N, C-alpha and C positions, 0 to 999 in steps of 0.2 A: 596185385591190387594197384600198384603204381600205374600200370598200363590203363586200367579202367578209368582212374581219375584224370590221367593226362588226356585220354580220348574225350573226356568230358570238356576239357579245355579246348581242344581242337574243334569240337562241335559247337563251342560257344555256349555250353550249358552253364558254366560258371563264368564270371566276368573277367575281363582283362584289366590289369592295373599295373602302373609303374609307381613304385613306392620309394620315397626318400625319407630317411629318418635321421635321428641323431640330435640329442641335446634338447628335445622338446619335452615340456612338463605335462602332467596330468591336468593341471589348471588350464593350460592352453587348449587341451582337448575339450574341456568343458565349455570354454569360451567359444570354440568352433561349433559345438552343438547349439549354442544360443543363437548363432547367426545362420543356422542350416537352412532356415526357410528362405532366406534371400540368396543363399549360395548355390542353389540348385541350377540356376541359370548359368553360373560359371562352370558347373560340371558338364554342361551341354556344349562346351566349346573346346577346341584344341589349343586355344591361345594360352590358357593358364591351367595347368594340371592341378588337380586337387592336392596331390602330393607336394606341390610347390608353394602352397599357401603358407603364409607366415606362422599360423598357429597349428599346422598339421602335426599330428602325432601318429606314428605308425602303430599298427595293432600290437606288434611285439613290445612296444614301449608303454602300453596302456595298462592300467590296473583293471583287468578284465572282470574281476569279481565284483566290481561296482555295477556291472551290466548283467551278469549271468550268474545263476546258481545251478550247479550240476548235481545230479543224484549220486547215490552210492553205487557207482558203476561196478565196483568189484563184487557186489552181491547180486548183480543183475542176472536174470535167467531169460534166455530168448529161445524161440523155436525156429529151426531152420530146416528147409526141405532139401533132402538129398535124393535126386532121381535114381530109380532103380534101372540097372542095365539088364534087360531080359533078352532071352534068345530071339523073341519076336521083334524087339527093337533093333537088335543087331541085323537080323535078316532084312528088315524093312530098310534100314540104312544102306545096306549092301545094294539092294534092288534100286533105290532111288538115287544114291550118290556115286556108286561105283559101276553098276551094270546098266544104268539108264541109257548110256551111249556106249555101244559095243561095236568095235570095227569088224567088218566082214570083207574078206579079200579073196574068197575062193569061188565067187560067182560074178556074173555080169550084172550091170545095172538094170533094174526093172522099173516100170512105171510105179510111182508111189514111194520109191526109195528116197532116203536123205543121203546125199553124197557130199563128201568133203573134196573140194576142188580148188585148183588154181587156174586162173585164166588171164589171157591178154588178148584184147580186141584191137585189130589194126584196120585202118582205112588207107588204101594206097600204100601199104607196107609201113605206115606210121601209126604208132599207138595213139589212140584218141583218149581224151580226158574222160575219166569215169569208166573206162573199159577194162581196167586191170584190178585184180584182187588176189590175195593169197589166203588160203584157209577158209574159204567161204563154204558154208553149208547150204546146199540147194535141195529143196524138196521137188523131186521130179513130178511133173504133172500139175503143178500149181499155176503155171502161166506167169511165173515171176519175171522171166527173161523174154526177149523177143521171140516170135515164132520160129521154130526149128532148133533153138538152142537146147532146150530140155529134151526134145525128141532125139536129137543127135547124140545124146549120151546114153540112150538106152541100148544095151548090148555091149557097152564098153566095159572091159575088165579093170578092176582097181590096179593102179600102176601104169596104165596106158595113157598116152597122150594123143589127142585127135585134133584135126583142124576142121572147124565148122564154117563152111561158106554160106553166109546169111545175108539177108537184106532187111534193113530197118523199115518199119511201116512208113508210108508216106506222110502220115499225120503225126509222126513222132515229135515230141515236144522240143527237141533240139533241131534247129534249122540246118546245122552242119551235118547231122546224121539222118535226117528225114529222107527215106528212100534210098539211102546209100548202101553200097555193097561193101561188106566187111568180112574179115576172117577172124574168128575166135579160136585161139589155140588153148585147148583145155586139158589139164592133167587131172585125172580122177585118182585121188589118193586112196579112198576107202568108201565103202558103203557103211552107213551107221544104222545099227539096229539096237533095240532095247531087248534085254533078256532078264532072267531072274536067277537067283542062287540055285533054285531047284533044277534048272534046265541048262545052265551055262556049260559050254563045252570046254575041254582042255585047250583046244585051239584058240577059242575066244579069250580064255584066261591068259594065254601066252602072249596074244597080241596086246593085251592090257598090261603086261609086265608082271603077271603073277604065276608062280610055279604051280600052285594048287588051290583048291577051294579052301583048304585049311588055312593057307597063308592069308587069303582074302578075309576069312572069318576073324583071325587073330588081329589083323590090322584094324578091321572095323570095331571089334571089341575094345581094343586099346584106345581108339579114337573117342568112342562113346564114354569110356571110363574116365578119360581125361576131361571130356566135356562135362560129365556129371560132377566131377570134383570142382571144376570151375563154377558151375552153377551152384553147388553147395556153398562154396566160399562167398559167392555173391549173396546168396540167401542169408548167410550169417551176418555179413557186413550190413546188408539192408535192414535186417532185424535189429541189429545193434543201434544203427543210426536212427531208425524209427523210434526206438525206445528212449534213446538219449533225447531226441527232439521232443517227445511227449512229456518226459519227466524233468527236463531242464526248465528253469524259469529265467526268461530273458526280460528283465524289467525295463530296459530301454536300449535303443540301438543308436550308436553314434552316426548321425545323419551324414556327416561328411564322408564316412566310409562308404555309405550307400551312394553318395554323389560320385565317389571315385569309381565304384563298380559300374555305374551307369556310363560315366565318361569313357572309361576304358573298355567297356563292352563295345561301344561305338568305334573305338580305335581298332579293336580286334576285327570287327566286321568290315571296317574300311580297308584294312590290310588284306583280308581274305578276299573280298570282291575285287580289289584292285589287282591282286596277284593272279586271280583265276579268270577274271572277266574284263579287266581293264577299266572298271568303273568303281566309283565309291558307293558307300552305303546309301547316301541321299539319292543318288541316281537310280539305284535299285528300287528303293522305296517309291520314288516318283513313278517309275515304270509300272508299279503295282497299284497305283492310285492312293498311296499312303504318304505321310509326311514324317519328318523328323520328330515332330511333337507326338505323333502316334507311337513312334518307336520308344521314346523316353517314357511315355505313359505305360506302355505294355511291358517294358523290361524292368521297371523299378521294383515291382513286388518281388520278382525273382532275385533281384540284386539284394534286397533287404533280407531275404532268406539266406542268401550266401553269407552275408555279414554275420547273421545269427549263428550259422554253422561254424564260421571262423572263430567266433567268440567262445563257443562251446569247446571246440577242439584245442584252442589255445589255452583255455583254463585247465583242461585235462592234461595237456602237455606239461604245463608247469607243476601240476600236482604229481606227475610221474617222473619229473626231472628229465623230460625229453628235450633235447636241444638240437637245433639244426644249424649247420654251418654252410659256408659257400661251397666247400668241397662236397658235401652231401647233395646239395642242389645240383651241381655240375654232374656228379655221378648218376643221380636219378634221371636227369634229362638225357644223358648219353645212353642210358640203358633202355630208353624207350624208342620205338620205331617212328619217331616224329620228325627227325631231321632228314629232309629229302633235298635233292639237288645240291645246291651249294650253301644251304642254310647251315649256319654254325650254331653252337650252343648259345653264344652270346646273342646272335640274331634271334634265335627262338625265344630267349628270355625277354628280349626287348619287345618282341611282338606280343607275347602273352602277358608280360608284365612281371616285374620282380616280385611284387607283393603276392600276386596270384600264384605264381610258381612256388614261392616259399610256403604259402598257406596250404597249397595242395599237397605238397611233399610232406609237410608237417602232419597234415590230416592222415596221410598214408601211414606215417610212423605211429600216430596215436591209435589208428584202427588196428594195426598189427599188435600193439600192446593190449588193446581191449580184447582182441580175439584170444589172448592168453589168459585173461582174467575173468571174462564173462562166461557163465555157465551156458552151454549150448545143449538144447534138447533136440535131437534129430528125429524128424518125422518124415513119413512117406508122402508122395504126391497125393495119394488117396486120402490120407488123414488130413492133409491141408485142405483139400477140397471139401471134406466133410465139415471141418471146422468153419470154413467160409460159409457154407450153406446154413449151418446152425446159427452163425452170427447173423446172417441176412434174415433168417426167419425171426430171430429175436428182435431185430430192428423193426421189422414189419409189424410184429405183435405190439411193440411199444408205440 
């Protein structure tokens, strides 16, 4: 469950925030709400963080029951779909995911084959730019390469290396290569064919690293069973969250927390685009014909929903005596495959925001507790589809 919620953070589904707390009172939070209408502009700048406002109160320091009333979750019943793993699904998975690309090494290349190759192109014994590749899959006969290249591979056995003496077309787009005589040294690693479970040969299985068809079947079945379990757990958490959302009563939302969500979502995207594209969010928006004002307008409704979810989960956590510590936060971050390159736990928390990381992990812990308490009625995919169809028919009739 932690991985799912953390991936939501990375995708920017939930907002980024940096939260500072300590010593603030509930009265201060109410004062902040009163000036929320004029504070939104502040939330749209990086100069003053919402969490640094004089009257800021962190979510964990608020009296959340003033804002939200939660249902009797311990007596809740939800329906969750558990996919059935059938022989038909297993065989289909094998054909599409395991045997869709099957190596062939016992015959020569023919027209129409897909071949896995490495190649180096040289002009006057010097490799030229764009003329080298490894692990390239080429479909023979498509005319993807210059005349003579694909034809020169017909009849070559997998494992062989050939030199192709070719000439670039005179109208080639690169002036340096137009009309030039070159040599491509090409190694054919394998011919790639698709097969299916019914007709796959022992030789093909061996090339794919399988000892027998039974081994393939067992691996595929295990993969699908694990996938079905993950899907089932997601269905449970989704059903629980939907029921909580529908049956909880949120009387009001602290607008300054929404401001914080908006402000820090911008921080998240700024960091994301700067790291991956070397530009900030505003530059990306401008290139798309949008403005920062458009961004703020579009993200605010989702940010408000985030805050409502935070309030619900925080209230349940207190009712259940669930506490979160810095140690738990660090452990949860370290357990997720989100730290890449030289990014440290501290750097990740800084980018995502202490408040968002804390609230997300707390939501994980609350959901785990709810899965123990809520009654789950397991239904099949067919039953779920039938219920959806019946519901749609009822809505049309009304």
